[in-house]
TORPA-426776 format. One line per 5 residues: their letters; for each residue x, y, z of C-alpha. Coordinates in steps of 0.5 Angstrom, whole numbers, plus 500, padded with zeros to 3 digits. Last residue first. Layout:
BEGIN
a) X Y Z | ...
***
This chain:
BEGIN
xxxxx) 559 851 808 | 553 851 804 | 547 847 805 | 541 846 800 | 545 841 796
xxxxx) 547 837 802 | 540 835 804 | 536 839 809 | 534 836 816 | 529 841 818
xxxxx) 531 843 825 | 526 841 831 | 531 837 835 | 536 842 834 | 532 847 838
xxxxx) 536 854 837 | 532 859 842 | 539 860 846 | 543 862 840 | 539 865 835
xxxxx) 535 868 840 | 541 871 844 | 539 879 842 | 542 882 848 | 546 889 848
xxxxx) 552 892 852 | 557 886 852 | 552 880 851 | 557 877 846 | 562 882 844
xxxxx) 568 877 844 | 569 877 836 | 572 870 836 | 566 868 839 | 562 871 834
xxxxx) 566 868 828 | 566 861 832 | 559 861 833 | 557 863 826 | 562 857 823
xxxxx) 558 852 828 | 551 854 825 | 553 854 818 | 557 847 819 | 552 843 822
xxxxx) 546 841 817 | 551 840 811 | 556 836 816 | 551 831 819 | 547 830 812
xxxxx) 554 828 809 | 555 824 815 | 548 820 814 | 549 819 807 | 555 815 808
xxxxx) 552 811 814 | 546 809 810 | 542 805 816 | 536 809 815 | 538 816 813
xxxxx) 534 820 817 | 536 816 823 | 543 817 822 | 542 824 821 | 538 825 827
xxxxx) 543 822 831 | 548 826 828 | 544 832 830 | 544 830 837 | 551 829 837
xxxxx) 553 836 834 | 548 839 839 | 553 836 844 | 559 839 841 | 556 846 840
xxxxx) 554 846 847 | 561 844 850 | 564 850 846 | 558 855 847 | 561 859 853
xxxxx) 561 865 849 | 568 868 850 | 571 861 850 | 575 861 843 | 573 856 838
xxxxx) 575 849 836 | 570 847 830 | 572 840 828 | 576 836 834 | 573 841 839
xxxxx) 566 838 838 | 565 832 833 | 569 829 827 | 567 823 823 | 570 817 820
xxxxx) 566 812 816 | 569 815 809 | 572 822 811 | 568 827 815 | 569 834 817
xxxxx) 572 837 812 | 573 844 811 | 575 846 818 | 573 853 820 | 579 857 822
xxxxx) 581 855 829 | 583 859 836 | 586 856 842 | 586 859 849 | 591 857 853
xxxxx) 590 855 860 | 592 858 867 | 590 855 873 | 589 858 880 | 590 857 887
xxxxx) 587 860 894 | 583 865 891 | 582 871 896 | 586 877 893 | 583 876 886
xxxxx) 576 877 889 | 578 883 892 | 582 886 886 | 576 885 881 | 571 888 886
xxxxx) 577 894 886 | 576 895 879 | 581 893 874 | 588 897 874 | 592 891 874
xxxxx) 589 885 871 | 595 881 869 | 599 883 875 | 594 881 880 | 593 874 876
xxxxx) 600 873 876 | 600 874 884 | 594 870 885 | 597 864 882 | 598 859 876
xxxxx) 599 852 875 | 599 850 867 | 594 848 862 | 594 846 855 | 600 842 856
xxxxx) 606 842 852 | 608 849 854 | 611 855 851 | 604 859 850 | 606 865 846
xxxxx) 605 873 847 | 600 873 853 | 593 877 853 | 588 876 858 | 582 872 860
xxxxx) 579 871 866 | 575 865 869 | 573 866 876 | 568 861 880 | 564 863 886
xxxxx) 563 857 891 | 557 857 896 | 552 859 892 | 547 854 895 | 545 852 888
xxxxx) 552 851 886 | 556 854 880 | 556 861 882 | 559 866 877 | 565 871 875
xxxxx) 568 873 869 | 574 878 868 | 575 880 860 | 581 883 857 | 581 881 849
xxxxx) 582 889 847 | 580 893 853 | 577 891 859 | 570 888 860 | 568 886 867
xxxxx) 563 880 866 | 558 878 872 | 554 872 873 | 550 871 879 | 552 877 882
xxxxx) 556 878 889 | 555 884 893 | 561 883 898 | 559 882 905 | 563 876 906
xxxxx) 569 875 900 | 572 869 903 | 565 866 905 | 564 865 897 | 569 859 897
xxxxx) 574 860 892 | 575 857 885 | 580 859 880 | 581 859 872 | 586 864 868
xxxxx) 585 864 861 | 590 865 856 | 590 870 850 | 595 870 844 | 590 865 840
xxxxx) 595 859 840 | 593 855 834 | 589 849 833 | 592 842 832 | 595 840 826
xxxxx) 592 838 820 | 593 831 817 | 585 830 814 | 583 824 818 | 589 822 822
xxxxx) 590 828 825 | 583 830 826 | 582 823 829 | 588 824 834 | 584 831 836
xxxxx) 588 836 840 | 582 840 841 | 578 835 843 | 577 827 842 | 570 827 840
xxxxx) 572 823 833 | 566 819 831 | 568 812 828 | 562 809 824 | 562 801 822
xxxxx) 566 799 828 | 572 795 829 | 577 794 835 | 584 793 836 | 589 792 842
xxxxx) 596 794 842 | 596 798 848 | 597 804 843 | 590 803 840 | 589 801 833
xxxxx) 582 802 830 | 579 798 824 | 574 802 820 | 569 797 816 | 565 799 810
xxxxx) 570 797 806 | 577 796 810 | 578 803 812 | 584 804 817 | 585 808 823
xxxxx) 591 808 827 | 594 810 834 | 588 812 839 | 589 812 846 | 585 807 850
xxxxx) 586 807 857 | 579 807 859 | 573 803 855 | 567 806 856 | 560 803 855
xxxxx) 560 798 860 | 554 800 864 | 550 804 859 | 551 811 858 | 547 817 862
xxxxx) 552 815 868 | 558 818 864 | 554 825 863 | 552 825 870 | 559 825 872
xxxxx) 561 830 867 | 556 835 869 | 558 834 877 | 565 835 875 | 564 841 871
xxxxx) 561 845 877 | 554 848 874 | 551 854 871 | 544 853 868 | 540 857 863
xxxxx) 533 853 863 | 529 850 858 | 523 852 854 | 526 858 851 | 521 864 853
xxxxx) 519 861 860 | 526 859 862 | 529 866 860 | 523 869 865 | 525 864 870
xxxxx) 532 866 871 | 535 871 866 | 534 878 866 | 540 882 862 | 543 887 866
xxxxx) 548 891 861 | 553 896 860 | 553 898 868 | 559 902 869 | 564 899 874
xxxxx) 570 904 873 | 575 899 871 | 573 894 867 | 566 897 864 | 561 892 867
xxxxx) 556 886 864 | 551 883 868 | 547 877 866 | 542 876 871 | 538 870 875
xxxxx) 542 864 874 | 539 858 875 | 545 855 879 | 546 848 879 | 545 842 884
xxxxx) 538 840 883 | 538 843 876 | 543 837 874 | 538 832 876 | 533 835 872
xxxxx) 537 836 866 | 540 829 866 | 535 825 862 | 539 825 855 | 533 828 852
xxxxx) 533 834 857 | 540 835 856 | 538 837 849 | 534 842 852 | 539 844 857
xxxxx) 544 845 850 | 540 850 847 | 537 853 853 | 544 855 856 | 549 851 860
xxxxx) 555 855 863 | 561 851 866 | 565 852 872 | 571 849 874 | 575 844 879
xxxxx) 576 838 875 | 574 831 878 | 579 826 876 | 577 821 871 | 581 814 870
xxxxx) 586 811 865 | 585 817 860 | 585 815 853 | 578 814 852 | 574 809 847
xxxxx) 567 810 848 | 563 804 845 | 556 805 842 | 551 800 839 | 545 804 836
xxxxx) 538 804 839 | 536 811 839 | 537 811 846 | 544 809 845 | 545 814 840
xxxxx) 543 820 845 | 547 817 850 | 553 816 846 | 553 823 843 | 553 826 850
xxxxx) 558 821 852 | 563 824 847 | 561 831 847 | 563 832 854 | 570 829 855
xxxxx) 569 821 854 | 574 821 847 | 573 817 841 | 566 814 840 | 566 808 836
xxxxx) 559 806 833 | 557 799 831 | 551 799 827 | 547 792 828 | 542 796 832
xxx) 541 801 827 | 539 796 822 | 543 796 815
***
């Protein structure tokens, strides 16, 4: 089938869905994104974009625009949680960009999401489309949505996150389990800690899974973002996040260094997020339905590679479709075979939560170029 005849339905318009759609449209495929939300709000959070993903963003055409407002992080600093002892000072900035051919950016998630949405063709996204059912009819997949509407596609990509309906319909698995940790997020003006020596990217490493990470998310360094992980026995909430506050954070990070305490003291508000973890998924696709990103390889946030893996997925899937010359079934076999090893390694490394703690050899992460990887047949790749 000619690529301009292949109809692709992407379920979910988070980060991985629009990135995949933009790459697929640029390659000549017909793409529609179905998003269950009726509209988008700008979430006040930061996100790390390492060279392996900014390299993809260059192809999409948003990297340069993003870099205009983002922080080109100069150093990654790791410290002991209570004493402040220096564990690692890893130079980034221009030296890292020259080494890997793409920048390391810290950005506001809302800015990033907005650019990805703009990168797809006008009219690509249909809002208020909560997926209910998928039904294969020969080589066509029929989609049924909660509002009663229907659609058809030659390929469905489930980019609908950790609570993926596509995954549920495809393999009948429950959502990934709560890991026993929560992540507090807070954003505050740097003026609130005037005179304090703030670092572009600073991570305080506590016992077990405790970490307190801070970084700037805008070029002028006028906002500072906190994401801090602490243990919690259970997650009793139906939603992935709930409101929190500085008092709860003080209690969770009692004993941390005074610089950590000073930052907690000035936050205007906070949210608390469940940290989910999952074992590698054995099946990524069935029929003409494939999973992407958190829907098939949800991982802990300790490496900052969750969005990167979803975006790499979209790039590799596009390459596999092109290499298969219209044979969607073969393309999905190639896609799964050529992505599993990397995402499994990323899941396991992130779970260990020692990434760039006291030594730095990030080549296998930052140096990965999804566009130059040899596409190997399934027989030569194992999960």
